[in-house]
N, C-alpha and C positions, 0 to 999 in steps of 0.2 A: 489310506490314513494309518497312523500307528498309535498303539496304546503305550503310554508311559506310566510306569508304576514304581512306587517306593515301597520296599518290603523291609520293615523293621530297621530303617536306616538311622544311624547316628553319625555325628561328625564332631571331631575334636580339633580345635586349633591349638598348636603348640603342644602336641601330645608328648607326654613324658618329660615335660619341662616345668619349671616353676610357674610358667605363664599359661598352663593348660586351661582351656575353656571349652565347655561342651556347648556347641552352637546348635546342634540338632539332637533330639532325643527320641529314638525309636519311632520314626515316622513311617506310618502305613497310609498310603494315599494312591489313588488311581485317578488320573486326569482323563475326563471323558473326551471322546473323539469329536471333532467337528464343532467345537464350541469355543467361545471366548471365556476363559477362566481368569477371574481376578484373584491375585494373591496379595493379601493385605495383612498388616500387622504393624505394631509400633516399632521404632528403631531398635535393632538388636534382637528382633523376634526370630530371625533365621531365614528371611525371605531370599536375600541375595545368595546365601550359602546354598539354599535349596536349588536356586536357578543354576548355579555353577556345577552342581551335581548332575543336572539333567542331561548334559552332553559330554560328561567326562572330564571337564576342566579340573574338578576335584573328585577324589575317590572316597567313598564312604569309609569311615573308621570301622563301622560295623554295618551289616545288612547289605542289601543289593538294590541297585537301580536297574529296572528292567525295561527294555524297549521291545515290544511284541514278544514278551516272555524270555528274552535273552539278556543276560547280565552284561551291561555295557562295559564294565571294568574287567571282564574275564580275560580279554585278549587286547593288549595294548595296540597291536597291529591293526585292529578294527576301528580305532577311535576316529580316524579320518572319515570313514564311512558313517559313523554315528553322528559326527558333527555336520555332515551334509544333510542328514535326516532331521536333526534337531538343531535349528539355527538359533543362536543366542546373540541378542543385541544388548551390550553392556550399557550402563548408565553413562551419559555423555559420550556416545560412540563417535562423535565428530572428531575427537582427539586421536582416533585411529586411522583417519584418512591419510593417504600417503602418495597416491598416484599423481601423474602430471595433469590429468584431466578427470572431470567428473565421470565421463563415460568409461574410462579405463578403470576407475575405482569401482564402479558398479559391476563391471564385467570381470573383475579379478577373481571372484569366487567361482562362477560357472566355468571360467577358463581353466582354473586349477582342477576342476572336476572332470576335465576332458571333454567338455561340450564342444560341438561343432560351431563354426562361426555363425551359421544360420541360427542355431539354437541360442547362442549367446546374444545375438541381436534381438531375438524374440523375447528372451527372458529379461533383458535389460529394458526393453520398451515397456513390458508389462509391469515391471517393478517401478519404473518412472511414473506410469499412469496411476498406480495406487498411492505413491508417496508424493505426487505433485511436483516431481522434478521435471522441468520444462526442457524442450528440445534445444533452446538457445543456451542452456546452462551446460549441456553435455561437453562442449568444446572448451569450457572454462577450467581453470585450476580450481579445485575445491576450496582452496584457501582464499579465493576472491569472494566467496559467498558469505552471506550472513549466517549467524549461529543457527537459526531455524532451518535455513536451506541446507547447511552442512548436515544437520540432524537427519533430514529427509534423505540425503544422499547415502548416509551411513546405513540407514534402515533399508534403503533400496538395495544396497550391496548384499545384505543378508537375504532379502526376499528373492533376489535374482538367482540364488542357489536352489530355489524351489524346495525348501525343507518341508517335511511332512508336519513338523511341529515348529512353531515360531515362538520364542521366549523373549520378552522385552522387559528389561529392568528400568523402570521409571522413564519410559520413552519420551515423555513431554516435560521432564524436569527442567525448570528454569525458563520455560517458554511463556509468552503472554497468552491470554485466552484464545485469541485468533489462531496462534500457532498450535495450541493444544487441540483445538477443534480440527485443524487440518491433519495433524498426526493421527488422532484417534478416529476421526471420520474415515481416513484412508485405510486404517487397520481394520475397521469394521467392514468396509467394502471388500477388502482383500479376503477376509475370513468368509463372508457371505458368498462371494463369487467363487472362490477357490475351494470352499468347504474344508478349510484347514483347521487345525487345532492351534489356537493362539492363547498363550499364557502371559497375562499382563501383571507386572508388579507395579504398584502405585500406592502412594500414601494418601491420594486424593479419593475421598469417599464419593464425591460427586462424579468423578470419572468412572469409578467402578459401578455406581448406580446406573449410569447412563449407557455404558458400553458392554459390561460383562453379562454373561448368561448365568454363570455360577460363581460362587465366592468360596475361597479357602482362607480362613483366618488363622494366622500364626500367632502364638504367644509363648514367649520364653523358650523358644526352640521346639515347641510342640504344636501339633495340629489342634487348634482350639475348637473350630467349627467348620463344617462343609455343608453348603446348601445352595439353593437357587438365590438369585439376587433378591427376589420378593420376600422370601422367608427370612433371609438374613436381616434385611433392613426393617422388617416389621417387628423385630425383636429388639427393642431399645435396651433392655436389660442385658442381653447377650453382648451387644456392642459396647456397653459401658464396662462389663466385666473384662472385655478384651483390651480395655484401655484406649478405645477409639471413640470417635464421635459420629453420630448420624449425619447424613448429608444435610446441608443447610435447609433445603426445601422440605425435607421430612420433619425437621425440627419445627419449621414454620407451620406445617399442617397439624402437628400435634398441639402446638400452641393455639391454633384456631379452634381445634376441637375442644380444648380445655375452656375456651371462651364461649362455647355454646354453638359454634358453627358446625353443622353436620357434614364435615368432610372426612374422607378416609385418611387415617394416619399412615397408611401403607403406601403413600405416594412418594416417589424417590427422585423424580426428574421435574424440571421446570415445565416441560411440555405436558406431562401428565397432570401437574398441579393446575395448569391453566384450564385443561379440560374438566377437571374435577370441580373447580370453582365455578366455571361457566355452567356446568350441569346443575349445580346447586342453585345458582342465581336464577336460571330459567325455571327451576322448580319452586322458586319463591323462598328458598332457604328453609 
């Protein structure tokens, strides 16, 4: 596993022009290894800019992005190696599919990394298992698939490169609840089984509450808060100050508590809410 750190990082769009805008301001942040970290914040808070700095697509205007203590922007010749270690899935990645078949598209990354045919087959099969890409889809053109299926193929293509850190920008954007569950459920299985570091960018507080281990809140280009999921969502005032909303189920539990029902307001998922209410019901409320 690898440690990803931001050391006093700032980033300007349109530097030295009349349109100059400071997207990030002196970010100091270390992403813990082997966890799912949720990166949340309102539109324009700097989430996507932060993601593009993680594997060198953007270079900091000031400060350093470190991977295992080394500045990833120090030598341009090393960027290919950095991008193999830090895989980035953009929002709506299905628009980047281009190969003749699904199998070739997924295998493109590991092939370019110089993997053997045996390794490519193994990595492709593993990525398909985590993303739900079926064997019968491998021989099809990716453009024959539905939107959700294309999304899974695109994610599988980055997974197949076996990065140490996987960064996903709104991986379930535009999908229905079933599609969201398939994407996020597969990512959770991938992280748990492979012990990888996964960084999820999402506007959905429900998804973050259900799937993330830790949360980073961005606000106006700065790190506003970093903590475990439980501590973040137990602090309604903190969420309000960040310009965000608590997960719907947490708001329901707070409302029930205000009505005199002795439930915990720190419940963040439907599953936990059911257990909490059943426990109170058996105890006679």
